[in-house]
C-alpha positions in Angstrom: 0.0 0.0 0.0 2.8 2.4 0.9 4.6 1.6 -2.4 1.5 2.3 -4.3 1.0 5.6 -2.5 4.6 6.7 -3.1 4.3 5.8 -6.8 1.1 7.8 -7.1 2.7 10.7 -5.3 5.6 10.6 -7.8 3.2 10.8 -10.7 1.4 13.8 -9.2 4.8 15.5 -8.6 5.8 15.1 -12.2 2.5 16.5 -13.4 2.8 19.5 -11.2 6.4 20.2 -12.4 5.2 19.9 -16.1 2.4 22.3 -15.5 4.9 24.7 -13.9 7.1 24.5 -17.0 10.0 22.8 -15.2 9.6 19.2 -16.3 10.1 17.1 -19.4 8.5 18.7 -22.5 8.9 22.3 -21.1 11.7 23.0 -23.6 11.4 22.8 -27.4 13.5 20.4 -29.3 16.9 21.6 -30.2 16.9 23.7 -33.4 13.2 24.7 -33.2 12.5 28.4 -33.5 12.7 30.3 -30.2 9.3 30.8 -28.8 7.7 27.7 -30.2 5.5 26.3 -27.4 5.9 29.5 -25.5 3.5 31.8 -27.4 3.9 33.8 -30.5 7.1 35.9 -30.9 6.4 39.5 -31.6 8.9 41.2 -34.0 8.5 44.9 -34.5 9.7 46.3 -37.8 10.5 50.0 -37.8 11.1 51.5 -41.3 11.9 55.1 -42.1 9.7 55.2 -45.2 8.1 53.0 -47.8 10.1 52.7 -51.0 11.2 49.7 -53.1 14.7 49.2 -51.5 13.6 49.4 -47.9 10.4 47.4 -48.6 12.5 44.7 -50.2 14.8 44.6 -47.1 11.8 44.1 -44.8 10.2 41.5 -47.0 13.5 39.6 -47.3 13.8 39.6 -43.5 10.4 38.2 -43.0 10.8 35.6 -45.8 14.1 34.7 -44.4 12.7 34.0 -40.9 9.8 32.0 -42.4 12.3 29.9 -44.4 14.2 29.3 -41.1 11.1 27.7 -39.7 9.2 30.5 -38.1 5.6 30.1 -39.2 3.7 33.4 -39.4 0.7 33.3 -37.1 1.9 30.3 -35.2 5.5 31.1 -34.2 5.9 34.7 -35.1 3.9 37.9 -35.6 5.4 40.8 -37.6 4.3 44.3 -36.5 5.2 46.7 -39.3 5.4 50.5 -38.7 6.6 53.1 -41.2 7.7 56.6 -40.1 6.7 58.0 -43.5 9.9 59.9 -43.7 9.3 61.7 -40.4 12.3 61.5 -37.9 10.1 62.2 -34.9 7.9 59.3 -35.8 10.9 57.0 -35.5 11.1 57.6 -31.8 7.4 57.2 -31.4 7.6 53.8 -33.0 10.5 52.8 -30.8 8.6 53.9 -27.7 5.6 51.9 -28.8 7.6 48.7 -29.3 9.3 49.2 -25.9 5.9 49.7 -24.2 4.5 46.6 -25.8 7.7 44.6 -25.0 8.1 43.0 -28.4 10.7 40.2 -28.5 12.9 41.7 -31.2 13.1 44.8 -33.3 14.1 45.2 -36.9 15.2 48.8 -37.6 15.3 49.5 -41.3 17.5 52.6 -42.0 19.8 54.7 -39.9 17.2 57.1 -38.3 15.0 54.2 -37.1 18.0 52.4 -35.8 19.3 55.5 -33.9 15.8 56.1 -32.4 15.5 52.5 -31.3 19.0 52.5 -29.7 18.2 55.7 -27.8 15.0 54.4 -26.4 15.5 50.7 -25.9 18.3 48.8 -24.1 16.5 45.6 -22.9 15.2 44.3 -26.3 17.4 43.0 -29.1 17.7 45.3 -32.1 18.6 44.0 -35.5 19.5 46.7 -38.0 19.7 46.8 -41.8 20.0 49.5 -44.5 22.4 51.3 -42.2 25.5 52.5 -44.0 28.0 53.1 -41.2 26.8 51.8 -37.8 29.9 53.0 -36.1 29.7 56.6 -37.3 25.9 56.5 -36.5 26.7 55.7 -32.9 25.1 52.3 -33.0 28.1 50.0 -32.6 31.5 50.1 -31.0 32.9 48.2 -34.0 31.5 46.1 -36.9 33.3 43.1 -35.5 31.9 43.4 -32.0 29.0 46.0 -31.9 28.3 45.6 -28.1 25.1 46.3 -26.3 21.8 45.0 -27.7 22.5 45.6 -31.5 23.7 43.6 -34.4 22.5 43.2 -38.1 23.8 44.2 -41.5 25.1 47.3 -43.2 24.3 48.5 -46.7 27.6 50.3 -47.2 27.9 50.7 -50.9 31.0 50.1 -53.0 30.9 53.9 -53.7 34.3 54.1 -55.4 33.3 51.3 -57.9 29.9 53.0 -58.5 31.5 56.3 -59.3 34.1 54.6 -61.5 31.2 52.9 -63.3 30.1 56.4 -64.6 33.4 56.8 -66.4 33.2 53.2 -67.9 29.8 54.2 -69.5 30.8 57.8 -70.2 34.6 58.1 -70.7 34.2 61.8 -71.7 32.2 62.8 -68.7 33.6 65.7 -66.7 31.0 66.5 -64.1 28.9 64.2 -61.8 25.9 65.4 -59.8 25.0 63.8 -56.5 21.7 64.2 -54.6 21.3 63.6 -50.9 19.8 64.6 -47.6 22.6 66.3 -45.6 20.6 65.4 -42.4 21.1 61.6 -43.0 24.4 60.4 -41.5 24.5 57.5 -43.9 24.4 59.9 -46.9 27.1 62.2 -45.6 29.4 59.3 -45.2 28.8 58.2 -48.8 29.2 61.7 -50.2 32.6 62.1 -48.5 33.7 58.8 -50.2 32.2 60.0 -53.5 34.2 63.2 -53.5 37.5 61.4 -53.2 36.4 58.7 -55.7 35.3 61.3 -58.3 38.6 63.2 -58.0 40.5 59.9 -58.7 38.7 59.4 -62.0 38.7 63.0 -63.2 35.1 64.0 -62.3 34.0 67.2 -60.6 31.3 66.4 -58.0 28.4 68.8 -58.1 26.2 68.5 -55.0 22.4 69.1 -54.5 20.9 68.6 -51.1 17.3 68.1 -50.0 15.5 67.9 -46.7 12.4 66.0 -47.8 10.9 64.2 -50.7 9.1 67.2 -52.1 12.4 68.9 -52.8 13.8 66.1 -54.9 12.3 67.3 -58.2 13.7 70.8 -57.8 17.1 69.5 -56.9 17.2 67.3 -60.0 16.2 70.3 -62.1 19.1 72.3 -60.6 21.6 69.7 -61.7 20.6 68.6 -65.2 22.0 71.6 -67.0 25.3 71.5 -65.1 26.3 67.8 -65.1 27.0 64.9 -67.5 25.5 62.3 -65.1 23.8 62.0 -61.7 24.7 59.6 -59.0 22.2 58.7 -56.3 23.7 57.1 -53.1 21.5 55.0 -50.7 19.8 58.1 -49.4 16.4 57.4 -48.0 14.9 60.8 -48.9 16.0 60.7 -52.6 15.3 57.0 -52.9 11.7 57.6 -52.0 11.4 59.9 -55.0 13.8 58.4 -57.4 11.2 58.3 -60.2 11.1 62.1 -60.0 14.9 62.3 -60.6 14.6 60.0 -63.6 11.7 61.9 -65.1 13.8 65.1 -65.1 17.2 63.6 -66.0 16.5 61.1 -68.8 14.6 63.5 -71.1 17.5 65.9 -70.7 20.0 63.2 -71.8 21.6 62.9 -68.3 22.0 59.3 -67.2 21.1 58.4 -63.6 23.5 56.0 -61.9 22.0 54.4 -58.8 23.4 52.6 -55.8 21.0 49.7 -55.7 18.6 47.6 -57.8 15.4 49.7 -57.3 17.1 52.8 -58.7 17.7 51.0 -62.0 14.3 49.3 -62.0 12.7 52.8 -61.9 14.6 54.1 -64.9 18.2 54.6 -63.8 20.9 53.5 -66.2 23.0 51.2 -64.1 24.4 50.2 -60.7 26.9 47.9 -59.1 25.3 47.6 -55.8 23.2 45.9 -53.0 20.2 43.7 -53.6 18.1 44.8 -50.6 15.9 41.7 -50.6 19.0 39.5 -50.2 20.3 41.8 -47.6 17.1 41.4 -45.6 17.4 37.6 -45.8 20.9 37.9 -44.6 19.7 40.0 -41.6 17.1 37.2 -40.8 20.0 34.9 -40.1 21.3 37.3 -37.5 17.9 37.6 -35.9 17.7 33.8 -35.8 21.0 33.6 -33.9 19.7 36.1 -31.3 16.3 34.3 -31.0 18.3 31.1 -30.3 20.0 32.8 -27.4 23.1 34.5 -28.7 24.2 37.9 -27.4 23.6 40.5 -30.2 26.5 42.6 -29.1 28.8 39.7 -29.9 27.5 39.0 -33.4 29.5 40.9 -36.1 27.6 43.4 -38.3 28.0 42.1 -41.9 28.0 43.8 -45.2 26.1 42.5 -48.3 27.5 39.2 -49.6 25.9 39.6 -53.0 26.7 42.8 -55.0 25.3 42.9 -58.6 26.0 44.8 -61.8 22.5 45.7 -63.2 22.0 47.6 -66.4 18.7 49.0 -67.8 18.8 48.6 -71.6 15.5 50.5 -72.0 17.0 53.5 -70.2 20.1 53.4 -72.4 17.8 53.4 -75.5 15.9 56.4 -74.2 19.3 58.2 -73.6 20.5 57.2 -77.1 23.5 55.6 -75.3 25.4 52.6 -76.5 26.3 50.2 -73.7 30.0 49.1 -73.9 30.2 45.4 -74.8 32.5 44.8 -71.9 29.8 45.9 -69.5 27.1 43.9 -71.2 29.2 40.8 -70.8 29.9 41.5 -67.1 26.3 42.4 -66.2 24.5 40.1 -63.7 21.1 41.4 -64.9 20.0 43.3 -68.0 16.6 45.0 -67.6 14.7 45.3 -70.8 
């Protein structure tokens, strides 16, 4: 009788421990997405604005996590918020995510990453589309960022992109560049572009904007003074890149972009980042964090997949012959 009682007591004790989350079955199997069996993970996505490059980065991130085994609606919920280009809204979004205690934040672009870092210290922050995380004050170094931040950088091969202008237009003397001087990521790229332009014999002519509504006028101010226009990964200009193309192409001034979306919307060419693939790369970092790794110890990576993309339709509109060497080297030709 005593043995039967002790056996029954043991069974009751195991059941109590399991209900308390301490017994067998409380932990997911090794390799399962974090949060499985523990409720749905909430991932907040804070994006500075909605335009093709940043949209692609966010979509790539979500697709990447889903491919890693996080089933939307079962394992994870994505909460997307756009600041619509307004810097103050970046902080508002960060404060909302902090109040709601989401499990992880994806900050897309430098202003959103800075706002999140200033507001939040107890939630992992994964960044992408941030050109220089160290200069932006987000990381101690790319190799070991520290704190609660890791992710990817979209630092462009600016020198190669500026040199690409001369490969298309050997006789070019002047190169326009459009950017928002209030964006740290853009200022960094312009500094590199100045030096790169000088090396290949181009005079850099600058036009700055503070918001999307000024982009058209800035383009108009350049087309009569330059042989080509270069657009860095500037969020303000990227949100209105079609306005640049509509002014420049009819004037016979090629637009050289810094990523795929610039070329898709009528720019001539780029050797640059594919933001969808960069988003997928960022998902890998988020997965490591969700599996328990300290974000501050995960290196911030650059894009692993740069592409030479040429828009043949834009070349025809510009009455420009694409050098055979570049046609042979192109990763993609847009018709």
